[in-house]
C-alpha positions as CSV (number, residue, x, y, z in Angstrom):
1,M,119.0,130.2,85.9
2,N,120.3,127.9,83.4
3,V,119.4,127.5,79.5
4,Q,116.9,124.7,79.9
5,A,114.8,126.7,82.4
6,V,114.6,129.5,79.9
7,V,113.7,127.1,77.4
8,D,110.9,125.5,79.2
9,S,109.7,129.0,80.4
10,L,109.6,130.5,77.0
11,S,108.5,127.5,75.2
12,L,111.4,127.8,73.0
13,E,112.6,125.0,70.3
14,V,116.2,124.0,70.7
15,Q,117.6,123.4,67.3
16,G,121.5,123.4,68.0
17,A,123.5,122.0,70.9
18,K,120.6,120.6,72.5
19,G,123.2,118.7,74.9
20,N,124.7,121.9,76.5
21,L,121.5,123.5,78.0
22,E,122.9,123.6,81.5
23,R,124.9,126.6,81.0
24,E,124.1,129.5,83.5
25,V,122.3,132.5,82.4
26,T,123.4,135.6,83.8
27,G,121.8,138.1,81.7
28,C,120.5,139.1,78.0
29,Y,121.7,140.9,74.9
30,I,119.4,142.4,72.4
31,S,121.1,143.3,69.1
32,D,121.3,142.2,65.3
33,L,124.6,143.9,64.8
34,L,127.5,141.4,65.0
35,S,129.9,144.2,66.1
36,D,127.6,145.7,68.9
37,V,127.4,142.2,70.6
38,M,131.2,141.8,70.3
39,A,131.9,145.3,72.0
40,H,129.1,145.0,74.4
41,A,127.6,141.4,75.4
42,Q,129.0,140.0,78.5
43,A,129.7,136.3,79.1
44,G,126.7,134.2,80.4
45,D,124.2,136.5,78.4
46,L,121.5,134.8,76.3
47,W,121.6,136.8,72.9
48,I,118.3,137.6,71.4
49,T,118.3,138.2,67.5
50,L,117.0,138.1,64.1
51,Q,120.2,136.8,62.5
52,T,120.1,133.2,61.1
53,H,123.9,132.9,59.5
54,P,126.9,130.9,60.9
55,N,128.8,134.1,62.1
56,I,126.3,134.4,64.9
57,V,128.0,131.1,66.3
58,A,131.4,132.4,66.2
59,V,130.5,135.8,67.9
60,A,128.6,133.9,70.9
61,S,131.5,131.6,71.1
62,L,134.0,134.7,71.2
63,K,132.1,136.2,74.0
64,N,131.3,132.9,75.9
65,L,127.6,133.4,75.8
66,A,124.8,131.1,77.0
67,G,123.3,131.0,74.0
68,I,121.2,132.4,71.3
69,I,117.5,132.9,70.9
70,I,116.2,133.6,67.3
71,T,112.9,135.2,67.0
72,N,110.1,136.0,64.7
73,K,109.5,132.7,63.5
74,R,113.0,132.6,61.8
75,I,115.1,129.2,61.4
76,P,118.8,129.1,61.5
77,E,120.7,127.9,58.2
78,E,122.0,124.6,58.4
79,E,125.6,125.5,58.6
80,T,124.9,127.6,61.5
81,L,123.4,124.4,63.4
82,R,126.7,122.7,62.5
83,K,128.7,125.2,63.7
84,A,126.5,125.2,66.9
85,E,127.0,121.7,67.9
86,D,130.8,122.2,67.4
87,E,131.1,125.0,69.6
88,R,128.4,123.9,71.9
89,I,126.6,127.0,71.5
90,P,122.8,126.4,72.2
91,I,120.4,127.9,69.6
92,A,116.5,128.0,70.2
93,V,113.9,129.6,68.2
94,S,110.6,131.5,69.0
95,P,107.8,132.4,67.1
96,S,107.3,135.5,69.2
97,S,108.9,138.8,68.3
98,T,112.3,140.2,69.9
99,F,110.5,142.6,71.8
100,E,108.1,139.9,73.6
101,V,111.0,137.3,74.1
102,G,113.3,140.2,75.6
103,G,110.2,141.4,78.2
104,M,109.6,137.7,79.2
105,L,113.4,137.1,79.6
106,F,114.0,140.3,81.8
107,K,110.9,139.3,83.9
108,M,112.5,135.9,84.6
109,L,116.1,137.2,85.5
110,R,114.8,140.0,87.5
111,C,112.2,138.2,89.7
């Protein structure tokens, strides 16, 4: 499954790196601690977080993540979106809670 399929299935709004949605999604990691994501996320994961600042893009790029989903109606900062474009890291937002998005994504990846 690729990022575009996840975006479509979860009705996400893509706000950054809209042209890079073909990346393959192999898993999911949920955390709001950057150090935790750096230590445990795997390449190809979609990262679900509440964080909106530019450092999320740096971590996602470092770990070669498929993209970032920001939950709870939070909107990424403008600098975050610029960095996402530069690094080609898709950022999507959801009005749903982290719990809900994680559960839906779990079902999608396991079925």
